[in-house]
C-alpha positions in Angstrom: 58.6 -51.6 -13.1 57.4 -53.1 -9.8 54.1 -52.3 -8.3 54.7 -50.6 -4.9 52.3 -50.3 -2.1 51.5 -46.7 -1.3 51.9 -45.6 2.3 49.2 -43.4 3.7 50.9 -40.5 5.4 49.5 -39.1 8.6 47.2 -42.0 9.4 47.1 -44.1 12.5 46.7 -47.9 12.5 42.9 -47.5 12.4 43.1 -45.3 9.4 42.1 -42.1 11.3 43.9 -38.8 10.9 46.7 -38.1 13.3 47.3 -35.0 15.3 49.2 -32.0 13.9 52.6 -30.7 14.8 51.4 -28.4 17.6 49.1 -30.9 19.3 51.5 -33.6 20.5 55.0 -34.9 20.1 55.6 -37.2 17.1 56.1 -40.9 17.5 59.1 -42.4 15.8 57.3 -44.2 13.0 55.2 -41.2 12.1 58.2 -38.9 12.2 60.1 -41.2 9.8 57.2 -41.3 7.3 56.7 -37.5 7.4 60.4 -36.9 7.1 60.6 -39.1 4.0 57.7 -37.1 2.4 59.2 -33.7 3.3 62.7 -34.8 2.1 61.1 -35.8 -1.2 59.6 -32.4 -1.5 62.9 -30.7 -0.6 64.3 -31.2 -4.1 63.2 -28.6 -6.7 62.8 -31.1 -9.5 60.6 -33.4 -7.4 58.6 -30.4 -6.2 58.0 -29.3 -9.8 57.1 -32.9 -10.8 54.6 -33.1 -8.0 53.1 -29.8 -9.0 52.8 -30.9 -12.7 51.2 -34.1 -11.6 48.8 -32.5 -9.2 47.7 -29.9 -11.8 47.4 -32.4 -14.6 44.2 -32.6 -16.6 42.0 -35.4 -15.3 44.2 -35.7 -12.2 46.9 -37.7 -13.9 49.9 -37.1 -16.2 51.8 -39.4 -18.6 55.5 -39.5 -18.1 55.8 -38.5 -21.8 54.5 -35.1 -20.7 56.8 -34.8 -17.7 60.2 -35.6 -19.2 60.3 -32.8 -21.9 59.7 -30.1 -19.2 63.1 -30.7 -17.7 66.7 -30.6 -19.0 67.3 -34.0 -17.4 67.6 -37.5 -18.8 64.6 -39.9 -18.7 66.3 -42.1 -16.2 66.8 -39.2 -13.9 63.2 -38.2 -14.1 62.2 -41.8 -13.4 64.4 -41.8 -10.3 62.7 -38.6 -9.0 59.3 -40.1 -9.7 60.3 -43.3 -7.8 61.3 -41.2 -4.8 58.0 -39.4 -4.8 56.2 -42.8 -5.0 58.3 -44.2 -2.1 57.4 -41.2 0.0 53.7 -42.0 -0.4 52.9 -38.8 -2.4 52.1 -40.3 -5.9 51.2 -43.6 -7.5 51.4 -44.8 -11.1 50.1 -47.3 -13.6 51.7 -48.6 -16.8 49.4 -48.5 -19.8 51.1 -50.0 -22.8 54.3 -48.1 -23.4 53.7 -45.2 -21.1 53.4 -44.8 -17.3 50.7 -42.5 -15.9 51.1 -40.7 -12.5 48.7 -39.2 -10.1 48.8 -37.7 -6.6 47.5 -40.0 -3.9 44.2 -38.8 -2.5 44.8 -36.9 0.7 48.6 -37.1 0.7 49.1 -33.4 0.3 46.2 -32.6 2.7 47.8 -34.8 5.3 51.1 -32.8 5.1 49.2 -29.5 5.2 47.2 -30.7 8.2 50.3 -31.8 10.0 51.9 -28.3 9.6 48.7 -26.4 10.4 48.7 -24.6 13.7 45.3 -24.3 15.5 44.1 -20.7 15.2 43.2 -20.4 18.9 46.8 -21.3 19.8 48.2 -19.0 17.1 46.4 -16.0 18.6 47.4 -16.8 22.2 51.2 -16.8 21.5 52.7 -13.3 21.5 54.9 -12.4 18.6 58.6 -12.2 19.5 60.3 -8.9 19.0 64.0 -9.1 17.8 66.5 -7.7 20.2 67.9 -5.2 17.7 64.4 -3.9 16.7 64.1 -0.1 17.2 62.2 0.9 20.3 59.9 3.8 20.6 61.3 6.6 22.8 59.7 9.6 24.3 60.8 12.8 22.5 61.7 14.7 25.7 63.3 11.8 27.5 67.1 12.2 28.2 69.2 9.7 26.4 71.5 7.5 28.6 75.2 7.9 27.9 77.3 4.8 27.5 79.1 3.8 30.7 82.3 3.0 28.8 82.6 6.3 27.0 85.4 8.5 28.2 83.3 11.7 28.3 80.7 9.9 30.4 83.1 9.3 33.3 84.7 12.8 33.0 87.9 11.4 31.7 89.5 13.1 28.8 91.3 11.0 26.2 
């Protein structure tokens, strides 16, 4: 197994946190890094693996605990773990025969911060009403007849 350098998602060159989705358009490099992370999370097996790792006792989980939880072969589980590592979400370390995995500090927080909408903006935007939503009508208001209906134009069928 090769040691891969973990990419810090959502960080600028100086290591500071970048703006969220609603604050400014994404630059190409950041969009590519975020897309890789979200694509990795788009698979149910990888999402479950990440959840198991994040909730592991002591903040890490041995691969020997992950593999039996799935009806998949060990190489398939390793492939999914590799994609999570390449996306910058987890890292690992070999200890003897086994490999231990942990979530990279701040990786999930960065994704959550990117998706978060500032509360002030969220309140200022009115909710859209679907076109086919029922509208409140006055009880005594006459209903308009359809223009195309034969009885509306005085034409009998």
